[in-house]
C-alpha positions in Angstrom: 15.9 8.0 39.0 12.6 9.5 39.9 12.8 12.4 37.4 13.6 9.9 34.6 10.6 7.8 35.6 8.3 10.8 35.6 9.7 11.9 32.2 9.1 8.4 30.7 5.5 8.2 32.1 4.7 11.8 30.9 6.0 11.0 27.4 4.0 7.8 27.2 0.9 9.6 28.5 1.5 12.4 26.0 1.8 9.9 23.1 -1.5 8.3 24.1 -3.2 11.6 24.2 -1.9 12.6 20.8 -3.3 9.4 19.4 -6.6 10.4 20.8 -6.2 13.9 19.3 -5.4 15.5 22.6 -2.4 17.7 22.8 -0.6 18.4 26.1 0.3 22.1 26.0 3.9 22.6 27.3 4.8 26.0 25.7 5.5 28.7 28.3 5.2 26.1 31.1 1.5 25.9 30.7 1.4 22.3 31.9 3.5 21.3 34.9 3.4 19.2 38.1 4.8 19.5 41.5 5.8 16.7 43.8 5.9 17.4 47.5 5.4 15.7 50.9 7.5 12.7 50.1 7.0 10.2 53.0 8.9 6.9 53.4 6.5 4.2 54.3 8.9 1.2 54.0 12.7 1.5 54.2 14.3 -2.0 53.7 17.7 -2.8 52.2 16.2 -3.9 48.9 12.7 -2.3 48.9 11.4 1.2 49.5 7.8 2.4 49.4 7.2 6.1 49.1 4.0 8.1 49.3 4.0 11.5 47.6 1.5 14.3 47.2 1.5 15.7 43.7 -0.2 18.7 42.1 -0.9 18.4 38.4 -1.7 21.6 36.4 -2.3 20.3 32.9 -3.7 22.0 29.8 -4.9 19.9 26.9 -6.2 21.0 23.5 -8.6 18.5 21.9 -9.5 17.7 18.3 -9.3 19.9 15.2 -11.1 22.9 16.9 -8.5 23.1 19.7 -11.0 23.0 22.5 -9.1 23.5 25.8 -9.5 21.2 28.8 -7.8 22.0 32.2 -6.8 19.4 34.8 -5.9 20.9 38.1 -5.6 18.0 40.5 -4.1 17.3 43.8 -3.5 13.6 44.3 -1.5 11.0 46.2 0.9 8.6 44.6 2.5 5.5 46.1 5.7 4.3 44.5 7.2 0.9 45.0 10.9 0.9 44.5 13.2 -2.1 44.4 16.8 -2.8 44.0 17.1 -4.9 40.8 20.6 -5.9 39.6 22.0 -3.5 42.1 20.1 -0.5 40.7 17.1 1.2 42.3 14.1 1.1 40.0 10.5 2.0 40.3 8.7 -1.2 39.6 5.1 -0.1 40.4 3.0 2.8 41.6 -0.6 3.4 42.7 -2.6 6.5 42.1 -5.9 6.5 44.1 -7.3 9.1 41.7 -6.4 7.3 38.4 -10.0 6.6 37.5 -11.0 10.2 37.8 -7.9 11.5 36.0 -8.4 9.1 33.0 -11.9 10.4 32.1 
């Protein structure tokens, strides 16, 4: 469930960057992320809230000249997970560093 969600978000993010002439470099594992320190904040029968620490190591090439931009960021994510139609789904998340990462 979580890996699929990460993949979907990364794919959408990558598409948006391509539309802005940014390319996420994935060859030779140049861009990657690590999720660690998963803490359960709320553990109810139909709702879970998880806090994670994530390290993003991303390389972007921009525009026609291929100028490289690196993002090396440690951040905290909070995921809100609910049981919907008897299936656990991430229905929201919060990234306290989103403003800084979107620049």
